[in-house]
mmCIF file as gemmi writes it, N, C-alpha and C atoms, coordinates in Angstrom:
data_model
loop_
_atom_site.group_PDB
_atom_site.id
_atom_site.type_symbol
_atom_site.label_atom_id
_atom_site.label_alt_id
_atom_site.label_comp_id
_atom_site.label_asym_id
_atom_site.label_entity_id
_atom_site.label_seq_id
_atom_site.pdbx_PDB_ins_code
_atom_site.Cartn_x
_atom_site.Cartn_y
_atom_site.Cartn_z
_atom_site.occupancy
_atom_site.B_iso_or_equiv
_atom_site.pdbx_formal_charge
_atom_site.auth_seq_id
_atom_site.auth_asym_id
_atom_site.pdbx_PDB_model_num
ATOM 1 N N . MET Axp A 1 ? -8.757 8.285 11.851 1 0 ? 1 A 1
ATOM 2 C CA . MET Axp A 1 ? -8.79 7.096 10.655 1 0 ? 1 A 1
ATOM 3 C C . MET Axp A 1 ? -9.944 6.318 10.941 1 0 ? 1 A 1
ATOM 4 N N . GLU Axp A 2 ? -10.683 6.087 12.038 1 0 ? 2 A 1
ATOM 5 C CA . GLU Axp A 2 ? -11.847 5.145 12.176 1 0 ? 2 A 1
ATOM 6 C C . GLU Axp A 2 ? -12.82 5.773 11.162 1 0 ? 2 A 1
ATOM 7 N N . ASP Axp A 3 ? -12.918 6.993 10.82 1 0 ? 3 A 1
ATOM 8 C CA . ASP Axp A 3 ? -14.165 7.991 10.06 1 0 ? 3 A 1
ATOM 9 C C . ASP Axp A 3 ? -14.105 7.105 8.746 1 0 ? 3 A 1
ATOM 10 N N . ARG Axp A 4 ? -13.004 6.423 8.436 1 0 ? 4 A 1
ATOM 11 C CA . ARG Axp A 4 ? -12.821 5.951 6.716 1 0 ? 4 A 1
ATOM 12 C C . ARG Axp A 4 ? -13.089 4.644 6.951 1 0 ? 4 A 1
ATOM 13 N N . ALA Axp A 5 ? -13.59 4 7.917 1 0 ? 5 A 1
ATOM 14 C CA . ALA Axp A 5 ? -13.381 2.447 7.906 1 0 ? 5 A 1
ATOM 15 C C . ALA Axp A 5 ? -14.128 1.822 6.5 1 0 ? 5 A 1
ATOM 16 N N . SER Axp A 6 ? -15.015 2.453 6.048 1 0 ? 6 A 1
ATOM 17 C CA . SER Axp A 6 ? -15.603 1.726 4.996 1 0 ? 6 A 1
ATOM 18 C C . SER Axp A 6 ? -14.475 1.831 3.627 1 0 ? 6 A 1
ATOM 19 N N . GLU Axp A 7 ? -13.527 3.028 3.793 1 0 ? 7 A 1
ATOM 20 C CA . GLU Axp A 7 ? -13.043 3.258 2.51 1 0 ? 7 A 1
ATOM 21 C C . GLU Axp A 7 ? -11.584 2.349 2.918 1 0 ? 7 A 1
ATOM 22 N N . PHE Axp A 8 ? -11.14 1.842 3.938 1 0 ? 8 A 1
ATOM 23 C CA . PHE Axp A 8 ? -10.219 1 4.15 1 0 ? 8 A 1
ATOM 24 C C . PHE Axp A 8 ? -9.659 0.165 2.822 1 0 ? 8 A 1
ATOM 25 N N . PRO Axp A 9 ? -10.715 -0.604 2.405 1 0 ? 9 A 1
ATOM 26 C CA . PRO Axp A 9 ? -10.294 -1.669 1.447 1 0 ? 9 A 1
ATOM 27 C C . PRO Axp A 9 ? -9.729 -0.858 0.34 1 0 ? 9 A 1
ATOM 28 N N . ARG Axp A 10 ? -10.886 0.193 -0.241 1 0 ? 10 A 1
ATOM 29 C CA . ARG Axp A 10 ? -10.269 0.938 -1.333 1 0 ? 10 A 1
ATOM 30 C C . ARG Axp A 10 ? -8.983 1.497 -1.098 1 0 ? 10 A 1
ATOM 31 N N . ILE Axp A 11 ? -8.636 2.162 -0.114 1 0 ? 11 A 1
ATOM 32 C CA . ILE Axp A 11 ? -7.125 2.798 0.015 1 0 ? 11 A 1
ATOM 33 C C . ILE Axp A 11 ? -6.248 1.482 -0.377 1 0 ? 11 A 1
ATOM 34 N N . ARG Axp A 12 ? -6.323 0.251 0.25 1 0 ? 12 A 1
ATOM 35 C CA . ARG Axp A 12 ? -5.494 -0.552 0.261 1 0 ? 12 A 1
ATOM 36 C C . ARG Axp A 12 ? -5.234 -1.463 -1.239 1 0 ? 12 A 1
ATOM 37 N N . TYR Axp A 13 ? -6.375 -0.812 -2.257 1 0 ? 13 A 1
ATOM 38 C CA . TYR Axp A 13 ? -6.422 -1.102 -3.499 1 0 ? 13 A 1
ATOM 39 C C . TYR Axp A 13 ? -5.409 -0.131 -4.203 1 0 ? 13 A 1
ATOM 40 N N . TRP Axp A 14 ? -5.544 0.99 -3.887 1 0 ? 14 A 1
ATOM 41 C CA . TRP Axp A 14 ? -4.851 2.152 -4.46 1 0 ? 14 A 1
ATOM 42 C C . TRP Axp A 14 ? -3.54 2.243 -3.968 1 0 ? 14 A 1
ATOM 43 N N . ILE Axp A 15 ? -3.157 1.507 -3.118 1 0 ? 15 A 1
ATOM 44 C CA . ILE Axp A 15 ? -1.863 1.407 -2.45 1 0 ? 15 A 1
ATOM 45 C C . ILE Axp A 15 ? -1.081 0.266 -3.575 1 0 ? 15 A 1
ATOM 46 N N . LEU Axp A 16 ? -1.534 -1.01 -3.781 1 0 ? 16 A 1
ATOM 47 C CA . LEU Axp A 16 ? -1.24 -1.682 -4.464 1 0 ? 16 A 1
ATOM 48 C C . LEU Axp A 16 ? -1.111 -1.048 -6.088 1 0 ? 16 A 1
ATOM 49 N N . ASN Axp A 17 ? -2.197 -0.512 -6.427 1 0 ? 17 A 1
ATOM 50 C CA . ASN Axp A 17 ? -2.207 0.043 -7.769 1 0 ? 17 A 1
ATOM 51 C C . ASN Axp A 17 ? -1.248 0.93 -7.947 1 0 ? 17 A 1
ATOM 52 N N . ILE Axp A 18 ? -0.74 1.828 -7.192 1 0 ? 18 A 1
ATOM 53 C CA . ILE Axp A 18 ? 0.563 2.703 -6.96 1 0 ? 18 A 1
ATOM 54 C C . ILE Axp A 18 ? 1.694 1.877 -7.211 1 0 ? 18 A 1
ATOM 55 N N . LEU Axp A 19 ? 1.673 0.719 -6.363 1 0 ? 19 A 1
ATOM 56 C CA . LEU Axp A 19 ? 2.912 0.055 -6.553 1 0 ? 19 A 1
ATOM 57 C C . LEU Axp A 19 ? 3.288 -0.785 -7.716 1 0 ? 19 A 1
ATOM 58 N N . SER Axp A 20 ? 2.422 -1.043 -8.451 1 0 ? 20 A 1
ATOM 59 C CA . SER Axp A 20 ? 2.468 -2.214 -9.109 1 0 ? 20 A 1
ATOM 60 C C . SER Axp A 20 ? 3.069 -1.711 -10.731 1 0 ? 20 A 1
ATOM 61 N N . PRO Axp A 21 ? 3.152 -0.639 -11.056 1 0 ? 21 A 1
ATOM 62 C CA . PRO Axp A 21 ? 4 -0.13 -11.986 1 0 ? 21 A 1
ATOM 63 C C . PRO Axp A 21 ? 5.831 -0.386 -11.486 1 0 ? 21 A 1
ATOM 64 N N . ALA Axp A 22 ? 5.882 -0.188 -10.483 1 0 ? 22 A 1
ATOM 65 C CA . ALA Axp A 22 ? 7.37 -0.17 -10.1 1 0 ? 22 A 1
ATOM 66 C C . ALA Axp A 22 ? 7.946 -1.457 -9.846 1 0 ? 22 A 1
ATOM 67 N N . TYR Axp A 23 ? 7.023 -2.81 -9.681 1 0 ? 23 A 1
ATOM 68 C CA . TYR Axp A 23 ? 7.156 -4.093 -9.86 1 0 ? 23 A 1
ATOM 69 C C . TYR Axp A 23 ? 8.366 -4.536 -10.388 1 0 ? 23 A 1
ATOM 70 N N . PRO Axp A 24 ? 9.456 -5.009 -10.049 1 0 ? 24 A 1
ATOM 71 C CA . PRO Axp A 24 ? 9.561 -5.73 -8.558 1 0 ? 24 A 1
ATOM 72 C C . PRO Axp A 24 ? 10.353 -4.588 -7.722 1 0 ? 24 A 1
ATOM 73 N N . ASN Axp A 25 ? 10.755 -3.553 -7.905 1 0 ? 25 A 1
ATOM 74 C CA . ASN Axp A 25 ? 11.453 -2.521 -7.191 1 0 ? 25 A 1
ATOM 75 C C . ASN Axp A 25 ? 10.247 -1.861 -6.449 1 0 ? 25 A 1
ATOM 76 N N . PRO Axp A 26 ? 11.077 -1.439 -5.223 1 0 ? 26 A 1
ATOM 77 C CA . PRO Axp A 26 ? 10.688 -0.647 -4.297 1 0 ? 26 A 1
ATOM 78 C C . PRO Axp A 26 ? 10.131 0.845 -4.253 1 0 ? 26 A 1
ATOM 79 N N . VAL Axp A 27 ? 9.074 1.481 -3.518 1 0 ? 27 A 1
ATOM 80 C CA . VAL Axp A 27 ? 8.61 2.688 -4.3 1 0 ? 27 A 1
ATOM 81 C C . VAL Axp A 27 ? 8.865 3.24 -2.204 1 0 ? 27 A 1
ATOM 82 N N . ASP Axp A 28 ? 9.54 4.454 -2.184 1 0 ? 28 A 1
ATOM 83 C CA . ASP Axp A 28 ? 9.64 5.355 -1.163 1 0 ? 28 A 1
ATOM 84 C C . ASP Axp A 28 ? 8.516 5.659 -0.34 1 0 ? 28 A 1
ATOM 85 N N . PHE Axp A 29 ? 8.056 5.625 0.766 1 0 ? 29 A 1
ATOM 86 C CA . PHE Axp A 29 ? 6.994 5.927 1.788 1 0 ? 29 A 1
ATOM 87 C C . PHE Axp A 29 ? 6.727 7.036 1.608 1 0 ? 29 A 1
ATOM 88 N N . LEU Axp A 30 ? 7.35 7.988 1.705 1 0 ? 30 A 1
ATOM 89 C CA . LEU Axp A 30 ? 7.273 9.505 1.373 1 0 ? 30 A 1
ATOM 90 C C . LEU Axp A 30 ? 6.416 10.037 -0.308 1 0 ? 30 A 1
ATOM 91 N N . LEU Axp A 31 ? 7.057 9.074 -0.823 1 0 ? 31 A 1
ATOM 92 C CA . LEU Axp A 31 ? 6.373 9.109 -2.329 1 0 ? 31 A 1
ATOM 93 C C . LEU Axp A 31 ? 4.889 8.764 -2.705 1 0 ? 31 A 1
ATOM 94 N N . LEU Axp A 32 ? 5.247 7.409 -1.984 1 0 ? 32 A 1
ATOM 95 C CA . LEU Axp A 32 ? 3.498 6.692 -1.983 1 0 ? 32 A 1
ATOM 96 C C . LEU Axp A 32 ? 2.481 7.582 -1.343 1 0 ? 32 A 1
ATOM 97 N N . ARG Axp A 33 ? 3.142 8.222 -0.221 1 0 ? 33 A 1
ATOM 98 C CA . ARG Axp A 33 ? 2.012 8.97 0.911 1 0 ? 33 A 1
ATOM 99 C C . ARG Axp A 33 ? 1.514 10.476 -0.147 1 0 ? 33 A 1
ATOM 100 N N . LYS Axp A 34 ? 2.282 10.772 -0.537 1 0 ? 34 A 1
ATOM 101 C CA . LYS Axp A 34 ? 2.15 12.045 -1.531 1 0 ? 34 A 1
ATOM 102 C C . LYS Axp A 34 ? 1.117 11.541 -2.747 1 0 ? 34 A 1
ATOM 103 N N . THR Axp A 35 ? 1.387 10.228 -3.265 1 0 ? 35 A 1
ATOM 104 C CA . THR Axp A 35 ? 0.833 9.943 -4.398 1 0 ? 35 A 1
ATOM 105 C C . THR Axp A 35 ? -0.864 9.684 -3.98 1 0 ? 35 A 1
ATOM 106 N N . LEU Axp A 36 ? -0.69 9.072 -2.718 1 0 ? 36 A 1
ATOM 107 C CA . LEU Axp A 36 ? -2.185 8.709 -2.385 1 0 ? 36 A 1
ATOM 108 C C . LEU Axp A 36 ? -2.782 10.078 -1.841 1 0 ? 36 A 1
ATOM 109 N N . SER Axp A 37 ? -2.132 11.08 -1.337 1 0 ? 37 A 1
ATOM 110 C CA . SER Axp A 37 ? -2.894 12.755 -1.425 1 0 ? 37 A 1
ATOM 111 C C . SER Axp A 37 ? -3.235 13.049 -2.496 1 0 ? 37 A 1
ATOM 112 N N . ASN Axp A 38 ? -2.516 12.666 -3.622 1 0 ? 38 A 1
ATOM 113 C CA . ASN Axp A 38 ? -3.089 13.356 -4.965 1 0 ? 38 A 1
ATOM 114 C C . ASN Axp A 38 ? -4.318 12.821 -5.409 1 0 ? 38 A 1
ATOM 115 N N . PHE Axp A 39 ? -4.611 11.264 -5.135 1 0 ? 39 A 1
ATOM 116 C CA . PHE Axp A 39 ? -5.705 10.751 -5.275 1 0 ? 39 A 1
ATOM 117 C C . PHE Axp A 39 ? -6.884 10.802 -4.225 1 0 ? 39 A 1
ATOM 118 N N . GLY Axp A 40 ? -6.787 11.577 -3.226 1 0 ? 40 A 1
ATOM 119 C CA . GLY Axp A 40 ? -7.69 12.094 -2.338 1 0 ? 40 A 1
ATOM 120 C C . GLY Axp A 40 ? -7.35 11.567 -1.161 1 0 ? 40 A 1
ATOM 121 N N . PHE Axp A 41 ? -6.502 10.58 -0.923 1 0 ? 41 A 1
ATOM 122 C CA . PHE Axp A 41 ? -6.744 9.849 0.36 1 0 ? 41 A 1
ATOM 123 C C . PHE Axp A 41 ? -5.315 10.471 1.176 1 0 ? 41 A 1
ATOM 124 N N . ALA Axp A 42 ? -5.3 11.61 1.955 1 0 ? 42 A 1
ATOM 125 C CA . ALA Axp A 42 ? -4.015 12.141 2.507 1 0 ? 42 A 1
ATOM 126 C C . ALA Axp A 42 ? -4.368 11.56 3.788 1 0 ? 42 A 1
ATOM 127 N N . MET Axp A 43 ? -3.196 11.096 4.155 1 0 ? 43 A 1
ATOM 128 C CA . MET Axp A 43 ? -3.259 10.298 5.538 1 0 ? 43 A 1
ATOM 129 C C . MET Axp A 43 ? -1.622 10.738 6.221 1 0 ? 43 A 1
ATOM 130 N N . SER Axp A 44 ? -1.83 10.634 7.501 1 0 ? 44 A 1
ATOM 131 C CA . SER Axp A 44 ? -0.367 10.514 8.483 1 0 ? 44 A 1
ATOM 132 C C . SER Axp A 44 ? 0.402 9.343 8.052 1 0 ? 44 A 1
ATOM 133 N N . ASP Axp A 45 ? 1.739 9.287 8.355 1 0 ? 45 A 1
ATOM 134 C CA . ASP Axp A 45 ? 2.75 8.765 8.133 1 0 ? 45 A 1
ATOM 135 C C . ASP Axp A 45 ? 2.335 7.208 9.003 1 0 ? 45 A 1
ATOM 136 N N . ARG Axp A 46 ? 1.838 7.683 9.87 1 0 ? 46 A 1
ATOM 137 C CA . ARG Axp A 46 ? 1.064 6.701 10.993 1 0 ? 46 A 1
ATOM 138 C C . ARG Axp A 46 ? 0.066 5.758 10.517 1 0 ? 46 A 1
ATOM 139 N N . ASP Axp A 47 ? -0.798 6.467 9.71 1 0 ? 47 A 1
ATOM 140 C CA . ASP Axp A 47 ? -1.687 5.856 8.978 1 0 ? 47 A 1
ATOM 141 C C . ASP Axp A 47 ? -1.276 4.925 8.027 1 0 ? 47 A 1
ATOM 142 N N . LEU Axp A 48 ? -0.617 5.652 7.348 1 0 ? 48 A 1
ATOM 143 C CA . LEU Axp A 48 ? 0.251 4.677 5.728 1 0 ? 48 A 1
ATOM 144 C C . LEU Axp A 48 ? 0.5 3.536 6.467 1 0 ? 48 A 1
ATOM 145 N N . CYS Axp A 49 ? 1.65 3.736 7.558 1 0 ? 49 A 1
ATOM 146 C CA . CYS Axp A 49 ? 2.191 2.431 8.165 1 0 ? 49 A 1
ATOM 147 C C . CYS Axp A 49 ? 1.076 1.406 8.65 1 0 ? 49 A 1
ATOM 148 N N . ALA Axp A 50 ? -0.088 1.722 8.998 1 0 ? 50 A 1
ATOM 149 C CA . ALA Axp A 50 ? -0.812 0.789 9.402 1 0 ? 50 A 1
ATOM 150 C C . ALA Axp A 50 ? -1.583 0.038 7.866 1 0 ? 50 A 1
ATOM 151 N N . PHE Axp A 51 ? -1.762 0.741 6.944 1 0 ? 51 A 1
ATOM 152 C CA . PHE Axp A 51 ? -2.178 0.231 5.699 1 0 ? 51 A 1
ATOM 153 C C . PHE Axp A 51 ? -1.349 -0.747 5.241 1 0 ? 51 A 1
ATOM 154 N N . VAL Axp A 52 ? -0.168 -0.117 5.285 1 0 ? 52 A 1
ATOM 155 C CA . VAL Axp A 52 ? 1.136 -1.278 4.656 1 0 ? 52 A 1
ATOM 156 C C . VAL Axp A 52 ? 1.279 -2.162 5.3 1 0 ? 52 A 1
ATOM 157 N N . SER Axp A 53 ? 1.156 -2.41 6.881 1 0 ? 53 A 1
ATOM 158 C CA . SER Axp A 53 ? 1.452 -3.324 7.625 1 0 ? 53 A 1
ATOM 159 C C . SER Axp A 53 ? 0.404 -4.454 7.47 1 0 ? 53 A 1
ATOM 160 N N . TYR Axp A 54 ? -0.912 -3.979 7.211 1 0 ? 54 A 1
ATOM 161 C CA . TYR Axp A 54 ? -1.865 -4.67 6.861 1 0 ? 54 A 1
ATOM 162 C C . TYR Axp A 54 ? -1.752 -6.16 5.594 1 0 ? 54 A 1
ATOM 163 N N . LEU Axp A 55 ? -1.292 -4.946 4.713 1 0 ? 55 A 1
ATOM 164 C CA . LEU Axp A 55 ? -0.776 -5.387 3.557 1 0 ? 55 A 1
ATOM 165 C C . LEU Axp A 55 ? 0.513 -6.508 3.151 1 0 ? 55 A 1
ATOM 166 N N . LYS Axp A 56 ? 1.114 -5.918 4.146 1 0 ? 56 A 1
ATOM 167 C CA . LYS Axp A 56 ? 2.642 -7.001 4.542 1 0 ? 56 A 1
ATOM 168 C C . LYS Axp A 56 ? 1.926 -8.439 5.013 1 0 ? 56 A 1
ATOM 169 N N . GLU Axp A 57 ? 1.382 -8.216 6.275 1 0 ? 57 A 1
ATOM 170 C CA . GLU Axp A 57 ? 0.734 -9.551 6.91 1 0 ? 57 A 1
ATOM 171 C C . GLU Axp A 57 ? 0.016 -10.357 6.067 1 0 ? 57 A 1
ATOM 172 N N . ARG Axp A 58 ? -0.623 -9.616 4.734 1 0 ? 58 A 1
ATOM 173 C CA . ARG Axp A 58 ? -1.301 -10.654 3.812 1 0 ? 58 A 1
ATOM 174 C C . ARG Axp A 58 ? -0.343 -11.107 2.899 1 0 ? 58 A 1
ATOM 175 N N . GLY Axp A 59 ? 0.83 -10.838 2.493 1 0 ? 59 A 1
ATOM 176 C CA . GLY Axp A 59 ? 1.919 -10.972 1.783 1 0 ? 59 A 1
ATOM 177 C C . GLY Axp A 59 ? 1.627 -10.411 0.689 1 0 ? 59 A 1
ATOM 178 N N . TYR Axp A 60 ? 1.212 -9.092 0.489 1 0 ? 60 A 1
ATOM 179 C CA . TYR Axp A 60 ? 1.045 -8.312 -0.723 1 0 ? 60 A 1
ATOM 180 C C . TYR Axp A 60 ? 2.013 -7.402 -0.924 1 0 ? 60 A 1
ATOM 181 N N . VAL Axp A 61 ? 2.757 -7.219 0.293 1 0 ? 61 A 1
ATOM 182 C CA . VAL Axp A 61 ? 3.961 -6.197 -0.22 1 0 ? 61 A 1
ATOM 183 C C . VAL Axp A 61 ? 4.908 -6.629 0.797 1 0 ? 61 A 1
ATOM 184 N N . THR Axp A 62 ? 6.115 -6.177 0.706 1 0 ? 62 A 1
ATOM 185 C CA . THR Axp A 62 ? 7.35 -6.418 1.351 1 0 ? 62 A 1
ATOM 186 C C . THR Axp A 62 ? 7.59 -4.847 2.075 1 0 ? 62 A 1
ATOM 187 N N . ILE Axp A 63 ? 8.378 -4.875 3.103 1 0 ? 63 A 1
ATOM 188 C CA . ILE Axp A 63 ? 8.939 -3.423 3.782 1 0 ? 63 A 1
ATOM 189 C C . ILE Axp A 63 ? 10.123 -3.746 3.751 1 0 ? 63 A 1
ATOM 190 N N . THR Axp A 64 ? 11.324 -2.343 3.43 1 0 ? 64 A 1
ATOM 191 C CA . THR Axp A 64 ? 12.383 -2.684 3.602 1 0 ? 64 A 1
ATOM 192 C C . THR Axp A 64 ? 12.76 -1.237 4.386 1 0 ? 64 A 1
ATOM 193 N N . GLU Axp A 65 ? 13.666 -1.42 5.187 1 0 ? 65 A 1
ATOM 194 C CA . GLU Axp A 65 ? 13.956 -0.265 6.193 1 0 ? 65 A 1
ATOM 195 C C . GLU Axp A 65 ? 15.558 0.19 5.93 1 0 ? 65 A 1
ATOM 196 N N . HIS Axp A 66 ? 15.999 1.258 5.634 1 0 ? 66 A 1
ATOM 197 C CA . HIS Axp A 66 ? 17.166 1.646 5.857 1 0 ? 66 A 1
ATOM 198 C C . HIS Axp A 66 ? 17.656 2.877 6.764 1 0 ? 66 A 1
ATOM 199 N N . GLU Axp A 67 ? 17.789 2.377 8.069 1 0 ? 67 A 1
ATOM 200 C CA . GLU Axp A 67 ? 17.825 3.005 9.308 1 0 ? 67 A 1
ATOM 201 C C . GLU Axp A 67 ? 18.894 4.169 8.949 1 0 ? 67 A 1
ATOM 202 N N . ALA Axp A 68 ? 20.155 4.015 8.182 1 0 ? 68 A 1
ATOM 203 C CA . ALA Axp A 68 ? 21.483 4.872 7.927 1 0 ? 68 A 1
ATOM 204 C C . ALA Axp A 68 ? 20.979 6.036 7.395 1 0 ? 68 A 1
ATOM 205 N N . TYR Axp A 69 ? 19.754 5.966 6.366 1 0 ? 69 A 1
ATOM 206 C CA . TYR Axp A 69 ? 19.452 6.588 5.373 1 0 ? 69 A 1
ATOM 207 C C . TYR Axp A 69 ? 17.866 7.245 6.133 1 0 ? 69 A 1
ATOM 208 N N . ARG Axp A 70 ? 17.303 6.669 7.069 1 0 ? 70 A 1
ATOM 209 C CA . ARG Axp A 70 ? 16.269 7.089 7.504 1 0 ? 70 A 1
ATOM 210 C C . ARG Axp A 70 ? 14.949 6.921 6.375 1 0 ? 70 A 1
ATOM 211 N N . LEU Axp A 71 ? 14.996 5.726 5.676 1 0 ? 71 A 1
ATOM 212 C CA . LEU Axp A 71 ? 14.366 5.643 4.66 1 0 ? 71 A 1
ATOM 213 C C . LEU Axp A 71 ? 13.617 4.281 4.631 1 0 ? 71 A 1
ATOM 214 N N . ARG Axp A 72 ? 12.114 4.429 4.668 1 0 ? 72 A 1
ATOM 215 C CA . ARG Axp A 72 ? 11.277 3.196 4.417 1 0 ? 72 A 1
ATOM 216 C C . ARG Axp A 72 ? 11.132 2.685 2.863 1 0 ? 72 A 1
ATOM 217 N N . MET Axp A 73 ? 11.05 1.687 2.215 1 0 ? 73 A 1
ATOM 218 C CA . MET Axp A 73 ? 10.868 1.678 1.02 1 0 ? 73 A 1
ATOM 219 C C . MET Axp A 73 ? 9.373 0.36 1.076 1 0 ? 73 A 1
ATOM 220 N N . VAL Axp A 74 ? 8.715 0.047 0 1 0 ? 74 A 1
ATOM 221 C CA . VAL Axp A 74 ? 7.762 -0.579 -0.215 1 0 ? 74 A 1
ATOM 222 C C . VAL Axp A 74 ? 7.577 -0.974 -1.174 1 0 ? 74 A 1
ATOM 223 N N . ALA Axp A 75 ? 7.375 -2.557 -1.702 1 0 ? 75 A 1
ATOM 224 C CA . ALA Axp A 75 ? 7.164 -3.102 -2.744 1 0 ? 75 A 1
ATOM 225 C C . ALA Axp A 75 ? 6.024 -4.066 -3.016 1 0 ? 75 A 1
ATOM 226 N N . ILE Axp A 76 ? 5.36 -4.098 -4.112 1 0 ? 76 A 1
ATOM 227 C CA . ILE Axp A 76 ? 4.485 -5.169 -4.021 1 0 ? 76 A 1
ATOM 228 C C . ILE Axp A 76 ? 5.07 -6.387 -4.644 1 0 ? 76 A 1
ATOM 229 N N . THR Axp A 77 ? 4.191 -7.456 -4.373 1 0 ? 77 A 1
ATOM 230 C CA . THR Axp A 77 ? 5.057 -8.963 -4.589 1 0 ? 77 A 1
ATOM 231 C C . THR Axp A 77 ? 3.801 -9.257 -5.497 1 0 ? 77 A 1
ATOM 232 N N . ALA Axp A 78 ? 4.406 -10.69 -5.89 1 0 ? 78 A 1
ATOM 233 C CA . ALA Axp A 78 ? 3.844 -11.232 -7.204 1 0 ? 78 A 1
ATOM 234 C C . ALA Axp A 78 ? 2.365 -11.708 -6.696 1 0 ? 78 A 1
ATOM 235 N N . ASP Axp A 79 ? 2.333 -11.986 -5.03 1 0 ? 79 A 1
ATOM 236 C CA . ASP Axp A 79 ? 0.887 -11.894 -4.678 1 0 ? 79 A 1
ATOM 237 C C . ASP Axp A 79 ? 0.05 -10.925 -4.652 1 0 ? 79 A 1
ATOM 238 N N . GLY Axp A 80 ? 0.263 -9.736 -4.195 1 0 ? 80 A 1
ATOM 239 C CA . GLY Axp A 80 ? -0.058 -8.351 -4.171 1 0 ? 80 A 1
ATOM 240 C C . GLY Axp A 80 ? -0.736 -8.034 -5.531 1 0 ? 80 A 1
ATOM 241 N N . LEU Axp A 81 ? 0.235 -8.783 -6.733 1 0 ? 81 A 1
ATOM 242 C CA . LEU Axp A 81 ? -0.237 -8.163 -8.097 1 0 ? 81 A 1
ATOM 243 C C . LEU Axp A 81 ? -1.455 -9.226 -8.598 1 0 ? 81 A 1
ATOM 244 N N . ASP Axp A 82 ? -1.387 -10.492 -8.03 1 0 ? 82 A 1
ATOM 245 C CA . ASP Axp A 82 ? -2.522 -11.357 -8.101 1 0 ? 82 A 1
ATOM 246 C C . ASP Axp A 82 ? -3.496 -10.597 -7.491 1 0 ? 82 A 1
ATOM 247 N N . CYS Axp A 83 ? -3.555 -10.168 -6.103 1 0 ? 83 A 1
ATOM 248 C CA . CYS Axp A 83 ? -4.998 -9.833 -5.565 1 0 ? 83 A 1
ATOM 249 C C . CYS Axp A 83 ? -5.527 -8.519 -6.221 1 0 ? 83 A 1
ATOM 250 N N . LEU Axp A 84 ? -4.577 -7.168 -6.864 1 0 ? 84 A 1
ATOM 251 C CA . LEU Axp A 84 ? -4.774 -6.173 -7.595 1 0 ? 84 A 1
ATOM 252 C C . LEU Axp A 84 ? -5.594 -6.737 -9.269 1 0 ? 84 A 1
ATOM 253 N N . ASP Axp A 85 ? -4.944 -8.067 -9.57 1 0 ? 85 A 1
ATOM 254 C CA . ASP Axp A 85 ? -5.66 -8.27 -10.871 1 0 ? 85 A 1
ATOM 255 C C . ASP Axp A 85 ? -6.756 -9.051 -10.634 1 0 ? 85 A 1
ATOM 256 N N . GLY Axp A 86 ? -7.119 -9.126 -9.642 1 0 ? 86 A 1
ATOM 257 C CA . GLY Axp A 86 ? -8.506 -9.978 -9.576 1 0 ? 86 A 1
ATOM 258 C C . GLY Axp A 86 ? -8.294 -11.84 -8.925 1 0 ? 86 A 1
ATOM 259 N N . ARG Axp A 87 ? -6.881 -12.113 -9.703 1 0 ? 87 A 1
ATOM 260 C CA . ARG Axp A 87 ? -6.845 -13.769 -9.28 1 0 ? 87 A 1
ATOM 261 C C . ARG Axp A 87 ? -6.731 -14.514 -8.015 1 0 ? 87 A 1
ATOM 262 N N . ARG Axp A 88 ? -6.659 -13.371 -7.118 1 0 ? 88 A 1
ATOM 263 C CA . ARG Axp A 88 ? -6.597 -13.279 -5.335 1 0 ? 88 A 1
ATOM 264 C C . ARG Axp A 88 ? -7.605 -12.716 -5.011 1 0 ? 88 A 1
ATOM 265 N N . GLN Axp A 89 ? -8.949 -13.543 -4.592 1 0 ? 89 A 1
ATOM 266 C CA . GLN Axp A 89 ? -9.719 -12.672 -3.589 1 0 ? 89 A 1
ATOM 267 C C . GLN Axp A 89 ? -9.554 -12.274 -2.559 1 0 ? 89 A 1
ATOM 268 N N . ASP Axp A 90 ? -9.722 -11.083 -1.992 1 0 ? 90 A 1
ATOM 269 C CA . ASP Axp A 90 ? -9.642 -10.482 -0.649 1 0 ? 90 A 1
ATOM 270 C C . ASP Axp A 90 ? -10.788 -9.498 -0.527 1 0 ? 90 A 1
ATOM 271 N N . SER Axp A 91 ? -11.611 -9.416 0.544 1 0 ? 91 A 1
ATOM 272 C CA . SER Axp A 91 ? -12.358 -8.382 0.63 1 0 ? 91 A 1
ATOM 273 C C . SER Axp A 91 ? -11.704 -7.42 1.549 1 0 ? 91 A 1
ATOM 274 N N . GLY Axp A 92 ? -10.764 -7.463 1.95 1 0 ? 92 A 1
ATOM 275 C CA . GLY Axp A 92 ? -10.078 -6.221 2.761 1 0 ? 92 A 1
ATOM 276 C C . GLY Axp A 92 ? -9.237 -5.58 1.591 1 0 ? 92 A 1
ATOM 277 N N . VAL Axp A 93 ? -9.163 -5.624 0.44 1 0 ? 93 A 1
ATOM 278 C CA . VAL Axp A 93 ? -8.795 -5.039 -0.951 1 0 ? 93 A 1
ATOM 279 C C . VAL Axp A 93 ? -9.874 -4.796 -2.076 1 0 ? 93 A 1
ATOM 280 N N . SER Axp A 94 ? -10.142 -3.63 -2.383 1 0 ? 94 A 1
ATOM 281 C CA . SER Axp A 94 ? -11.429 -3.545 -3.059 1 0 ? 94 A 1
ATOM 282 C C . SER Axp A 94 ? -11.364 -2.485 -4.101 1 0 ? 94 A 1
ATOM 283 N N . ARG Axp A 95 ? -11.408 -2.584 -5.465 1 0 ? 95 A 1
ATOM 284 C CA . ARG Axp A 95 ? -11.527 -1.134 -5.969 1 0 ? 95 A 1
ATOM 285 C C . ARG Axp A 95 ? -12.765 -0.571 -5.7 1 0 ? 95 A 1
ATOM 286 N N . ALA Axp A 96 ? -13.542 -1.27 -5.369 1 0 ? 96 A 1
ATOM 287 C CA . ALA Axp A 96 ? -15.286 -0.344 -5.199 1 0 ? 96 A 1
ATOM 288 C C . ALA Axp A 96 ? -15.292 0.692 -3.761 1 0 ? 96 A 1
């Protein structure tokens, strides 16, 4: 993952971009990971967890775990939409 450090802001942008059409509903981690892979950002579940955790700490996403079903869901927040739309500046999330 360190090899792509310069891509991290862009990957975080794409995560928010993928989640935004579902707002306010969550998206399954597996679907998110597969969609990222389709956009050229293939990664392990562990790497995706790191990216999503970063976004959660910034208040841009929420994570819900359903242990009975072994399911993790992630949803974009209003702050995440503001970041995606450029109303909130964050150098850790970038379209470029």
